[in-house]
N, C-alpha and C positions, 0 to 999 in steps of 0.2 A: 407405831409410828410417832415420831416426835414432831410436834408442830414448832415452826420457828417463831420465836417470840418477836412480835413487832415492837419497835421502840415506841414508847408512849408519845402520842401526838403533842406537839408543842401547844401549850395553852394559847388561847386566842389573845389574851391580854399581852402575853409576851411577844407574839407576832406583831401586834399593833405598836408596842413600844420599840421593837427593833426597826419596823418600817419608819416610824416617826424619827428615830435617831438617824437612819440613813438619809431621809429627806432633809433633815436639818443640816447634816454634814454636806450634802450636795449644795444646799443654799449657800453655806459659808464658803465652800470652794468656789462657787460661781461668783460671789461677791469679791473674793480675793483676786480671781482671774480678771474680773471686770476692772478693778482698780488698777491692776498692773497693766492691762491692755490700754488703759487711758493715760498712761504715763505716771502712775502713782498718785498718792494723795497730795493735794497742794500743801506747800510748806506754810508755816506760820507767817513767814515774811510775805508770801503772796496774799494772804488775807489782810495783812496790815497795809499793803499798798493800795487798797481800795480807798483809804482815807487820803484825800489830796494833800494833807499837811505832813504826812509821814516823811517824804523825802527831806523836807525842811528840818524836821526835828532830828531825823537820823543823821543829818550832816553835822550836827553839833558834836563836840567831844562830850565825854561822860559828865564832866564837871558843869559844862554849859547846859546840858540837858537837865541836870539836877536843879540848877539855878532857875532855868526857865519853868520847869515843873513846879518849883516852890512858888514862883511869882504867880503862876496861873492858879494854883490852889489857894493862895492867900487872897486872890481877887474875889474868890467866892466865899470867903469866911463871912459869917454873919456880922453885920454891923451892929454896934451897940444899940439896943432898943428895938431892933428889927426882928428879933427872935431867930431861931434856927430854921433855915429853909427846909421844907419837907420835899425832897426830890421825888418821892413816890406818890405825892398827893394827886397829881394828874392821873396816874394810872388807877388809883383807887376810885377817882371820879368816873373814869371810863368803865370800870367794873360795875359801878352802880348804875350807870346809864344802860349798859348791856343787859343787866338783869331786870330793868324796869319794864313794865307792861303798861301801855303799849311802848314799843321801841321808838325812840326819838332820834332819828338819824341826824337831824340838825344839831341836837344837843351834843351828840358824840363828835360831830364835826367841830363844834366849838371847843370841846375839851382838847381834842387833838390839835386844833389850831393854837390854843394857849400853850400846849407843850412845845409845838414847833417854834412859837415866838420866844419862849424861854431858851430853847436850844439855839436859836439864831442869835440871841443876846450873848449867850456863852461863847458861841463861835466868834462873834465880833470882838468880844473881850480878848479871846485868845489871839486873834489876828492882831489886835492893837499891841498886846504884850510882846508878840513875836517881832513886830515892826520896831517897837521901842527898844527891844533887846538888841536887835541888829544895828539900830541907829547909835547905840551906846558903844559899839565896838570901834576899835581903831581901824584905819584903812587896811593895815596888814592883817588884822584878825578877820575882817570882812573878806579879804582876798582869799585867805586860807579856807574860810567857810565856803566861799563860792566854789573853790576847787573841790572840796568834799561834796558839796551839793551836786556838782557836775558828775562825780562818780556815782552818787545815788541815783541820779536821773538815768545814767547809762545802765545801771543794774536793773532799774525798773523797766527800761526799754527792752532789755534782753529777755526779762521774764515775760513781758507782754508779748513779745514775738513768739516765744516758746509756747505760751498758752493760747495764742490766737492764730495758730496755723490754719490756713484754709485748705 
């Protein structure tokens, strides 16, 4: 009598690898289905619209945007004798405070407050540059700009309605 040869049992490691691969594939499929079910990933434009100044800057034509950007950047150029500003110094201070024992919440609050004050100054400078830029336009240029701004506002409104359906 001949015995039927049993196929060798799959090694335990191989079963674990196959199970892990199947689980990973199911997770990926679940993520993709979830994103599709929620209307797809948000576009880059949707992320940019969170900044309240974006409709204003997007309403400029390309040359105007470039000029405005150059004026903004040059306003933050280091002044002679002031040294180069270290934009990450506040973050480094925050890291030092976070690592210190005992933790000093008031000191961290002061560091973050200084960063916010710096950010507020930059924002105010940007607002002034924008206002001065618009004031320097002719009435016709401002009217054309207002028309483009109105289009940007409508785009923003339609995206807002699409993403905030109740």
